[in-house]
C-alpha positions in Angstrom: 9.4 -58.7 -32.3 10.3 -61.3 -29.6 14.0 -60.6 -30.2 13.5 -56.8 -29.5 11.6 -57.6 -26.4 14.3 -59.9 -25.2 17.0 -57.3 -26.2 15.3 -54.5 -24.1 14.7 -56.9 -21.2 18.4 -57.8 -21.1 19.6 -54.1 -21.6 17.9 -52.8 -18.7 20.0 -54.8 -16.0 23.2 -54.2 -18.0 22.6 -50.5 -18.3 21.9 -50.3 -14.6 25.2 -52.1 -13.8 27.1 -49.8 -16.1 25.5 -46.7 -14.7 26.1 -47.8 -11.0 29.8 -48.6 -11.8 32.8 -46.3 -11.6 32.5 -45.6 -15.3 29.0 -44.4 -14.9 29.8 -42.2 -12.1 32.8 -40.7 -13.9 30.5 -39.9 -16.9 27.9 -38.3 -14.6 30.5 -36.2 -12.9 31.8 -35.1 -16.2 28.4 -34.1 -17.4 27.7 -32.4 -14.2 31.0 -30.3 -14.4 30.2 -29.4 -17.9 26.6 -28.2 -16.9 28.2 -26.2 -14.1 30.5 -24.4 -16.4 27.6 -23.1 -18.6 25.6 -21.9 -15.5 28.4 -19.7 -14.0 26.5 -16.6 -15.1 23.3 -17.9 -13.7 25.1 -18.8 -10.5 26.6 -15.4 -10.0 23.2 -13.8 -10.7 21.5 -16.1 -8.1 24.3 -15.3 -5.6 23.9 -11.6 -6.1 20.2 -11.9 -5.5 20.8 -13.9 -2.4 23.3 -11.5 -1.1 20.6 -8.6 -1.6 18.0 -10.6 0.1 20.3 -11.2 3.2 21.1 -7.5 3.4 17.3 -6.7 3.1 16.5 -9.2 5.8 19.3 -7.9 8.1 18.0 -4.4 7.8 14.5 -5.6 8.6 15.7 -7.6 11.5 17.5 -4.6 12.9 14.4 -2.4 12.5 12.3 -5.0 14.3 14.9 -5.2 17.1 14.8 -1.5 17.5 10.9 -1.5 17.6 11.0 -4.3 20.2 13.5 -2.4 22.4 11.3 0.7 22.1 8.1 -1.1 23.0 9.8 -2.9 25.9 11.0 0.5 27.2 7.7 2.1 27.0 6.0 -0.9 28.8 8.7 -0.8 31.5 8.2 3.0 32.0 4.5 2.5 32.1 4.7 -0.3 34.7 7.0 2.0 36.8 4.6 4.9 36.6 1.6 2.6 37.4 3.3 1.2 40.5 4.1 4.7 41.8 1.7 6.8 43.8 -1.7 6.4 42.3 -3.9 9.3 41.7 -7.2 9.1 43.6 -10.4 10.0 41.8 -12.4 12.7 43.5 -15.1 11.4 45.8 -18.5 12.1 44.1 -20.2 12.7 47.4 -23.8 12.1 48.3 -25.4 14.8 46.3 -23.9 13.5 43.0 -25.2 10.0 43.6 -28.8 11.2 44.1 -29.0 13.2 40.8 -29.7 11.1 37.9 -31.1 13.8 35.8 -34.7 12.8 36.1 -36.7 15.5 37.9 -40.2 14.3 39.2 
């Protein structure tokens, strides 16, 4: 039992040294390349999805840009028409001010 504990305690630093060495990094890169080879179909599918999303977002951005230009043009035209000659409301006169609809 004590031998097993001592073995585990000694194996932890040895394993850390090996994994941090050039040999450990070479093994990790080999495992990584192997896993990338299996995921080519998945990567292609994800790329196709992302390309579709970029196209959709591009179309949406163009639509929003067009809407923004339209609203800006409307506001500019409205400001130009408001700053032009203003229409005066007809003067209600003294007789309209006295009639409130209540007859005594």
